[in-house]
Residue frames as qw, qx, qy, qz and C-alpha x, y, z in Angstrom:
[[0.161, -0.021, -0.859, 0.486, 0.75, 36.09, 13.61],
 [0.468, -0.520, -0.458, -0.548, -2.76, 35.52, 14.87],
 [0.134, 0.049, -0.702, 0.698, -3.73, 36.33, 18.42],
 [0.504, -0.519, -0.434, -0.536, -6.97, 35.83, 20.31],
 [0.152, -0.276, 0.678, -0.664, -8.06, 35.88, 23.91],
 [0.282, -0.233, -0.923, -0.119, -10.13, 32.85, 24.92],
 [0.035, -0.412, -0.636, 0.651, -11.92, 34.84, 27.62],
 [0.269, 0.409, -0.046, -0.871, -13.40, 37.09, 24.91],
 [0.297, 0.064, -0.799, -0.518, -14.68, 34.19, 22.80],
 [0.749, -0.111, 0.136, -0.639, -18.13, 32.66, 23.03],
 [0.396, -0.153, 0.904, -0.052, -18.57, 28.96, 23.75],
 [0.594, 0.102, -0.544, -0.584, -20.13, 26.64, 21.18],
 [0.610, -0.182, 0.635, -0.438, -22.36, 24.04, 22.85],
 [0.506, 0.192, -0.756, -0.369, -22.67, 20.47, 21.66],
 [0.526, -0.119, 0.688, -0.485, -25.07, 17.83, 22.95],
 [0.739, 0.201, -0.465, -0.445, -25.92, 14.42, 21.44],
 [0.834, -0.101, -0.541, 0.047, -26.54, 11.13, 23.23],
 [0.723, -0.590, -0.200, 0.299, -24.15, 10.89, 26.20],
 [0.536, 0.133, 0.037, 0.833, -21.85, 13.57, 24.74],
 [0.085, -0.950, -0.281, -0.110, -22.13, 17.10, 26.06],
 [0.606, -0.279, -0.024, 0.744, -19.49, 19.80, 26.06],
 [0.165, 0.964, 0.050, -0.204, -18.64, 23.40, 25.36],
 [0.764, 0.069, 0.270, 0.582, -15.87, 24.31, 22.91],
 [0.105, 0.925, -0.110, -0.348, -13.84, 27.32, 21.80],
 [0.857, 0.339, 0.172, 0.347, -11.90, 26.77, 18.57],
 [0.337, -0.820, 0.145, 0.439, -8.80, 28.76, 19.44],
 [0.516, -0.164, 0.573, 0.615, -6.60, 27.68, 16.54],
 [0.301, 0.592, 0.612, 0.429, -9.17, 28.63, 13.92],
 [0.108, -0.953, -0.273, 0.081, -9.95, 31.96, 15.62],
 [0.386, -0.734, 0.289, 0.478, -6.26, 32.83, 15.64],
 [0.548, 0.727, -0.276, -0.308, -5.92, 31.96, 11.94],
 [0.492, -0.417, 0.754, 0.123, -3.98, 28.72, 12.44],
 [0.579, 0.459, -0.485, -0.468, -3.26, 26.79, 9.26],
 [0.659, 0.221, -0.718, -0.038, -1.68, 23.47, 10.14],
 [0.254, -0.032, -0.807, 0.533, -2.27, 23.28, 13.89],
 [0.453, -0.576, -0.398, -0.552, -5.66, 23.18, 15.54],
 [0.205, -0.004, -0.715, 0.669, -6.37, 23.91, 19.19],
 [0.453, -0.552, -0.405, -0.572, -9.70, 23.82, 21.01],
 [0.126, -0.213, 0.658, -0.711, -10.61, 24.58, 24.59],
 [0.541, -0.306, -0.706, -0.339, -13.14, 22.03, 25.87],
 [0.269, -0.236, 0.601, -0.715, -15.26, 21.95, 28.98],
 [0.500, -0.208, -0.802, -0.252, -17.19, 18.80, 29.91],
 [0.555, -0.509, 0.173, -0.635, -19.81, 19.01, 32.68],
 [0.329, -0.294, 0.847, -0.295, -19.67, 16.38, 35.44],
 [0.646, 0.182, 0.704, -0.231, -20.87, 12.99, 34.21],
 [0.652, 0.698, 0.045, -0.293, -20.57, 13.86, 30.49],
 [0.752, -0.073, 0.486, 0.440, -18.36, 12.66, 27.63],
 [0.054, 0.582, -0.364, -0.726, -16.65, 14.16, 24.60],
 [0.585, 0.403, -0.473, -0.522, -16.81, 12.96, 20.99],
 [0.982, -0.051, 0.047, -0.176, -17.48, 9.22, 20.49],
 [0.678, -0.437, 0.522, 0.277, -14.54, 6.82, 20.92],
 [0.707, 0.706, 0.042, 0.018, -12.39, 7.24, 17.78],
 [0.571, -0.457, 0.331, 0.597, -8.95, 7.55, 16.25],
 [0.401, 0.832, -0.149, -0.353, -7.49, 9.49, 13.37],
 [0.915, 0.159, 0.236, 0.286, -5.48, 7.91, 10.56],
 [0.549, 0.574, 0.027, 0.606, -3.59, 11.06, 9.60],
 [0.068, -0.769, 0.134, -0.622, -3.84, 13.71, 12.31],
 [0.513, -0.080, -0.665, 0.536, -2.00, 13.42, 15.59],
 [0.367, -0.782, -0.196, -0.465, -3.72, 14.84, 18.66],
 [0.405, 0.048, -0.637, 0.654, -2.71, 15.79, 22.20],
 [0.430, -0.769, -0.387, -0.273, -4.66, 16.73, 25.31],
 [0.302, 0.201, -0.494, 0.790, -3.58, 19.02, 28.13],
 [0.396, -0.666, -0.632, -0.017, -5.80, 19.10, 31.22],
 [0.078, 0.539, -0.139, 0.827, -6.27, 22.57, 32.69],
 [0.352, -0.247, 0.495, -0.755, -8.78, 21.88, 35.49],
 [0.847, -0.058, 0.062, -0.524, -10.89, 19.08, 36.92],
 [0.342, -0.288, 0.894, 0.015, -10.58, 15.31, 36.98],
 [0.816, 0.322, -0.036, -0.479, -11.73, 12.68, 34.56],
 [0.675, -0.210, 0.674, 0.214, -10.51, 9.77, 32.58],
 [0.380, 0.555, -0.499, -0.547, -9.38, 8.99, 29.09],
 [0.898, 0.108, 0.405, -0.132, -10.73, 5.84, 27.54],
 [0.101, 0.596, -0.700, -0.381, -8.01, 4.19, 25.49],
 [0.601, 0.192, -0.685, -0.363, -7.99, 0.91, 23.56],
 [0.721, -0.178, -0.668, 0.038, -7.57, -1.47, 26.48],
 [0.432, -0.275, -0.541, 0.667, -7.39, 0.78, 29.52],
 [0.126, -0.913, -0.303, -0.241, -8.79, 3.83, 31.25],
 [0.529, 0.152, -0.259, 0.794, -6.29, 6.54, 32.15],
 [0.257, -0.794, -0.422, 0.354, -7.02, 8.93, 35.04],
 [0.346, 0.576, 0.128, 0.730, -6.79, 12.59, 34.05],
 [0.384, -0.769, -0.322, 0.397, -5.99, 15.51, 36.36],
 [0.143, 0.987, -0.058, -0.048, -4.87, 19.12, 35.97],
 [0.199, -0.764, 0.573, 0.221, -1.38, 19.27, 34.47],
 [0.712, 0.014, 0.683, 0.162, -1.64, 15.96, 32.57],
 [0.366, 0.612, -0.412, -0.567, -0.52, 15.92, 28.94],
 [0.741, 0.076, 0.668, 0.008, -1.38, 12.98, 26.68],
 [0.174, 0.462, -0.585, -0.643, -0.07, 12.42, 23.14],
 [0.751, 0.287, 0.532, -0.264, -2.41, 10.50, 20.81],
 [0.223, -0.291, 0.696, 0.617, -0.72, 9.11, 17.67],
 [0.578, 0.372, -0.176, -0.705, -2.48, 9.02, 14.31],
 [0.477, 0.113, -0.840, -0.231, -3.38, 5.32, 14.31],
 [0.693, -0.409, -0.559, -0.199, -5.18, 2.69, 16.41],
 [0.550, -0.162, -0.527, 0.627, -2.91, 3.43, 19.38],
 [0.021, 0.072, -0.138, 0.988, -4.42, 6.92, 19.56],
 [0.380, -0.499, -0.654, -0.422, -8.06, 5.76, 19.93],
 [0.179, -0.083, -0.557, 0.807, -9.67, 7.77, 22.73],
 [0.275, -0.701, -0.451, -0.479, -12.66, 9.38, 24.40],
 [0.093, 0.240, -0.491, 0.832, -12.60, 11.88, 27.26],
 [0.505, -0.561, -0.631, -0.178, -15.00, 11.20, 30.15],
 [0.103, -0.491, 0.381, -0.777, -15.71, 13.50, 33.07],
 [0.661, -0.364, -0.656, -0.024, -16.34, 11.15, 35.98],
 [0.294, -0.030, -0.476, 0.828, -15.55, 13.89, 38.50],
 [0.075, -0.704, -0.632, 0.315, -17.84, 16.29, 40.36],
 [0.013, -0.749, 0.033, 0.662, -16.59, 19.51, 38.72],
 [0.664, 0.729, -0.035, -0.160, -16.29, 20.59, 35.08],
 [0.764, -0.182, 0.388, 0.483, -13.31, 19.08, 33.23],
 [0.325, 0.918, -0.073, -0.215, -11.47, 21.70, 31.17],
 [0.705, -0.244, 0.486, 0.455, -8.73, 20.76, 28.69],
 [0.283, 0.693, -0.371, -0.550, -6.98, 21.81, 25.51],
 [0.836, 0.201, 0.492, 0.139, -7.10, 19.49, 22.50],
 [0.066, 0.737, -0.435, -0.512, -4.36, 20.17, 19.97],
 [0.813, 0.208, 0.532, 0.114, -4.08, 18.48, 16.58],
 [0.201, -0.202, 0.572, 0.769, -2.38, 18.63, 13.25],
 [0.522, 0.551, 0.292, -0.582, -4.82, 19.72, 10.55],
 [0.091, -0.274, 0.786, 0.546, -3.84, 17.53, 7.60],
 [0.699, 0.429, 0.265, -0.507, -6.25, 16.74, 4.81],
 [0.700, -0.293, -0.373, -0.534, -7.55, 14.32, 3.57],
 [0.190, -0.317, 0.775, -0.513, -8.37, 12.47, 6.77],
 [0.677, -0.227, -0.624, -0.319, -10.17, 9.28, 7.77],
 [0.323, -0.388, 0.611, -0.610, -11.42, 8.80, 11.32],
 [0.522, -0.082, -0.837, -0.143, -12.37, 5.38, 12.64],
 [0.535, -0.368, 0.296, -0.701, -15.10, 4.73, 15.26],
 [0.213, 0.159, -0.964, 0.027, -14.53, 1.17, 16.58],
 [0.278, 0.174, 0.754, -0.569, -17.61, 1.04, 18.84],
 [0.582, 0.523, 0.269, -0.562, -20.08, 1.95, 16.09],
 [0.638, 0.058, 0.666, 0.381, -18.06, 0.26, 13.33],
 [0.438, 0.859, 0.258, 0.066, -18.00, 3.28, 11.05],
 [0.559, -0.147, 0.133, 0.805, -15.46, 5.58, 9.49],
 [0.162, 0.906, 0.210, -0.330, -15.52, 9.26, 8.60],
 [0.634, 0.252, 0.320, 0.657, -13.99, 10.71, 5.43],
 [0.051, -0.904, -0.120, 0.406, -12.90, 14.35, 5.23],
 [0.600, 0.198, 0.364, 0.685, -11.56, 15.82, 1.96],
 [0.142, 0.733, 0.232, 0.623, -11.02, 19.56, 1.57],
 [0.240, -0.663, 0.328, -0.629, -10.93, 20.32, 5.28],
 [0.390, 0.065, -0.876, 0.276, -9.89, 18.07, 8.17],
 [0.469, -0.641, -0.606, 0.034, -12.01, 17.35, 11.26],
 [0.390, -0.653, -0.242, 0.603, -12.28, 20.61, 13.17],
 [0.240, -0.084, 0.340, 0.906, -11.63, 22.64, 10.03],
 [0.324, 0.622, 0.445, -0.556, -14.17, 25.07, 8.59],
 [0.133, 0.381, -0.549, -0.732, -13.17, 25.19, 4.91],
 [0.804, 0.245, -0.057, -0.539, -15.56, 23.72, 2.35],
 [0.518, -0.233, 0.820, 0.074, -15.25, 19.96, 1.99],
 [0.428, 0.316, -0.598, -0.600, -15.32, 18.34, -1.43],
 [0.698, -0.117, -0.684, -0.179, -16.16, 14.99, 0.19],
 [0.174, -0.302, 0.650, -0.675, -17.42, 14.28, 3.69],
 [0.786, -0.192, -0.280, -0.517, -19.41, 11.45, 5.16],
 [0.418, -0.372, 0.765, -0.319, -19.66, 8.54, 7.57],
 [0.735, 0.227, -0.514, -0.379, -19.80, 4.94, 6.36],
 [0.907, -0.335, 0.214, -0.141, -20.06, 1.47, 7.90],
 [0.166, -0.649, 0.714, 0.201, -16.64, -0.19, 8.01],
 [0.537, 0.030, 0.840, 0.077, -18.13, -3.44, 6.68],
 [0.572, 0.710, 0.229, -0.341, -19.46, -1.71, 3.54],
 [0.227, -0.510, 0.656, 0.509, -16.37, -2.74, 1.58],
 [0.805, 0.510, 0.187, -0.240, -17.00, -3.49, -2.09],
 [0.781, 0.073, 0.384, 0.487, -14.83, -4.98, -4.80],
 [0.213, -0.418, 0.247, 0.848, -12.77, -2.44, -6.74],
 [0.026, -0.057, -0.679, -0.732, -14.73, -3.13, -9.94],
 [0.061, 0.549, 0.806, -0.214, -18.21, -3.17, -8.35],
 [0.181, 0.823, 0.345, -0.413, -20.54, -0.80, -10.17],
 [0.077, -0.536, 0.476, 0.693, -18.11, -0.11, -13.00],
 [0.722, 0.479, -0.123, -0.483, -19.24, -0.50, -16.60],
 [0.906, -0.012, 0.407, 0.115, -18.54, -3.88, -18.16],
 [0.347, -0.377, 0.567, 0.645, -15.75, -4.37, -20.65],
 [0.624, 0.629, 0.031, -0.462, -16.58, -3.45, -24.23],
 [0.911, 0.304, 0.203, 0.193, -15.49, -5.27, -27.35],
 [0.396, 0.847, -0.193, 0.299, -13.02, -2.43, -28.05],
 [0.529, -0.758, 0.375, -0.075, -11.14, -3.16, -24.82],
 [0.923, -0.011, 0.303, 0.237, -9.48, -6.17, -26.51],
 [0.588, 0.714, 0.020, 0.379, -7.81, -3.80, -28.96],
 [0.054, -0.880, 0.285, -0.377, -6.07, -1.91, -26.15],
 [0.830, -0.485, 0.276, 0.002, -4.59, -4.91, -24.37],
 [0.225, 0.706, -0.663, -0.110, -0.99, -5.94, -24.86]]
């Protein structure tokens, strides 16, 4: 059993574009294997990770303090202390947390930690690939990157052409 005290952990700060937050990776610090949990704090007027969904890992949010909103596919859901939101591992779980309140918004984000994983970012039309460690994981990744969703190629693109010997192996 792993045990940590969040009050004794340091915050990790993240800032890029309109995203700004502090995070404590509780699940990892406690030695969690298949369940991740992070404590987030968004300052007033800031946002979390870009709008996205996971194709394999289910997530959930539990609001501890503050007010904000959760951007979903076709709606905006008000968030307040005590709210719990389940986010399935598909398009229905697309989300982004926004602090449109006057005080910091503090919440727990819990997720399964399955690998491999693909995350989809509809606004920027890209996808992320994670092999060896899921998003939020710290193990070494054998493959990791972000790619435009319209970069689809034919299965055989870039493969060597057929040789004369290939005819011998056909039935």
